[in-house]
C-alpha positions as CSV (number, residue, x, y, z in Angstrom):
1,M,-8.3,-21.5,19.1
2,L,-6.4,-18.2,18.9
3,L,-5.2,-18.1,22.5
4,M,-2.8,-21.1,21.8
5,K,-0.8,-18.7,19.6
6,L,0.2,-16.4,22.7
7,R,3.3,-17.1,24.3
8,T,3.4,-18.6,27.7
9,E,4.2,-15.3,29.5
10,E,1.2,-13.7,27.6
11,K,-1.1,-16.5,28.4
12,F,-0.8,-15.7,32.3
13,A,-0.8,-12.0,31.6
14,F,-4.2,-12.4,29.4
15,L,-5.7,-14.3,32.4
16,Q,-4.9,-11.4,34.7
17,L,-6.1,-9.0,32.3
18,C,-9.3,-10.8,31.7
19,Q,-10.1,-11.0,35.3
20,Y,-9.5,-7.1,35.6
21,V,-11.8,-6.3,32.8
22,A,-14.4,-8.5,33.8
23,K,-14.4,-7.2,37.2
24,A,-14.0,-3.4,36.1
25,D,-17.9,-2.9,36.7
26,G,-17.9,-4.4,40.2
27,E,-19.6,-7.5,39.1
28,Y,-18.0,-10.7,38.0
29,S,-21.0,-12.5,36.3
30,P,-21.3,-16.3,36.0
31,K,-21.0,-16.0,32.1
32,E,-17.7,-14.0,32.4
33,R,-16.4,-16.7,34.7
34,L,-17.4,-19.3,32.3
35,V,-15.7,-17.6,29.5
36,I,-12.5,-17.1,31.4
37,A,-12.5,-20.9,32.5
38,E,-12.7,-21.9,28.7
39,Y,-10.2,-19.5,27.8
40,C,-7.8,-21.1,30.5
41,S,-8.7,-24.4,29.2
42,E,-7.9,-23.6,25.7
43,M,-4.6,-22.0,27.0
44,G,-3.7,-24.8,29.1
45,I,-3.3,-23.0,32.2
46,D,-5.0,-23.0,35.7
47,N,-7.5,-20.4,36.3
48,I,-6.4,-18.6,39.3
49,E,-8.1,-15.7,40.9
50,I,-5.9,-12.4,40.8
51,D,-5.9,-9.8,43.6
52,Q,-7.3,-6.6,41.8
53,S,-5.3,-4.5,44.1
54,Q,-2.0,-6.0,42.8
55,F,-2.9,-5.8,39.1
56,M,-0.5,-3.8,37.2
57,F,-2.3,-2.4,34.1
58,D,0.7,-0.9,32.1
59,E,3.1,-3.8,33.1
60,N,0.6,-6.4,31.8
61,L,0.0,-4.7,28.6
62,A,3.7,-4.4,27.9
63,V,4.0,-8.3,27.9
64,Y,2.3,-8.4,24.4
65,T,4.9,-7.2,22.3
66,N,3.7,-7.9,18.8
67,N,0.6,-6.7,16.9
68,K,-0.8,-10.4,16.4
69,S,-0.7,-11.0,20.1
70,Q,-2.4,-7.7,20.8
71,K,-5.1,-8.5,18.2
72,I,-5.6,-11.8,19.6
73,V,-6.1,-10.3,23.1
74,M,-8.6,-7.5,21.9
75,L,-10.5,-10.1,20.0
76,S,-10.9,-12.4,23.0
77,L,-11.5,-9.5,25.4
78,M,-14.4,-8.5,23.3
79,V,-16.1,-11.9,23.5
80,L,-15.7,-11.6,27.3
81,V,-17.3,-8.0,27.5
82,H,-20.1,-8.8,25.3
83,I,-20.9,-12.4,27.0
84,D,-23.3,-10.9,29.9
85,H,-24.8,-8.2,27.5
86,K,-23.8,-5.6,29.9
87,F,-20.8,-3.8,28.1
88,G,-21.0,-1.2,30.6
89,I,-19.0,2.1,31.0
90,Y,-16.3,0.8,33.1
91,E,-15.6,-2.2,30.9
92,H,-15.8,0.2,28.0
93,K,-13.1,2.6,29.7
94,S,-10.8,-0.5,30.3
95,I,-11.2,-1.6,26.6
96,A,-10.6,2.1,25.5
97,Q,-7.4,2.3,27.5
98,I,-6.0,-1.1,26.3
99,A,-6.9,-0.1,22.7
100,A,-5.0,3.1,23.0
101,K,-1.8,1.3,24.5
102,F,-2.2,-1.1,21.5
103,D,-2.5,1.8,19.1
104,I,-5.9,0.5,17.7
105,Q,-7.8,3.0,16.2
106,E,-11.6,3.8,16.9
107,K,-12.8,2.3,13.6
108,E,-10.9,-1.0,14.2
109,L,-12.2,-1.1,17.7
110,Q,-15.8,-0.9,16.5
111,Y,-15.0,-4.0,14.1
112,L,-13.4,-5.8,17.1
113,S,-16.5,-4.8,19.3
114,M,-19.1,-6.2,16.6
115,W,-17.0,-9.6,16.2
116,G,-16.8,-10.0,19.8
117,K,-20.5,-9.4,20.1
118,A,-21.3,-11.9,17.5
119,A,-18.7,-14.4,18.8
120,S,-20.3,-14.2,22.3
121,A,-23.7,-15.1,20.8
122,M,-22.4,-17.9,19.0
123,F,-20.7,-19.4,22.4
124,E,-23.8,-19.0,24.0
125,Q,-25.6,-21.0,21.4
126,A,-23.0,-23.4,21.3
127,L,-23.6,-24.1,25.0
128,I,-27.3,-24.4,24.6
129,L,-26.9,-26.9,21.7
130,I,-24.5,-29.2,23.9
131,E,-26.5,-29.0,27.0
132,E,-28.0,-32.3,28.2
C-alpha cells in the first residue's frame, strides 16, 4: 500500500535494500522471501536477486531523498526483519545504520520496530486466513 508511493528509482533500490537486510544474518528465510515477493508485487516490479558483493549501501540510501520515502522504507523493512521472529544482531545493525543515515532517532526507531512487529503478525494471520 505505501510502497506504491515510492518513485520508480526508489522501488528498485528498495528491493536491493530488502535483500541486503534479509541476508545480513546469513539466512534468507522463506518468510523473508515471501514478504519481498509481496513487496515486488505491490510495487509492480520483478523480484530479481541481487549480488550482495555488488550492493553499495551508501549509494542505495542516497536514492531516498525525502523524509516520506525514508519512513516508508523503514516501516516496510521493519515488517521484513520481524517476519521470521529472528531480529538478530546483523539485521539490527543494518537497521541501525539505515536509521542513522535517515536521521531517525532511537525512540522513533523503537516505534517503527513495534509497528513492524505488529504488521508482520497481521501479515502472517492474513496468510493463514486465505489458505485453502
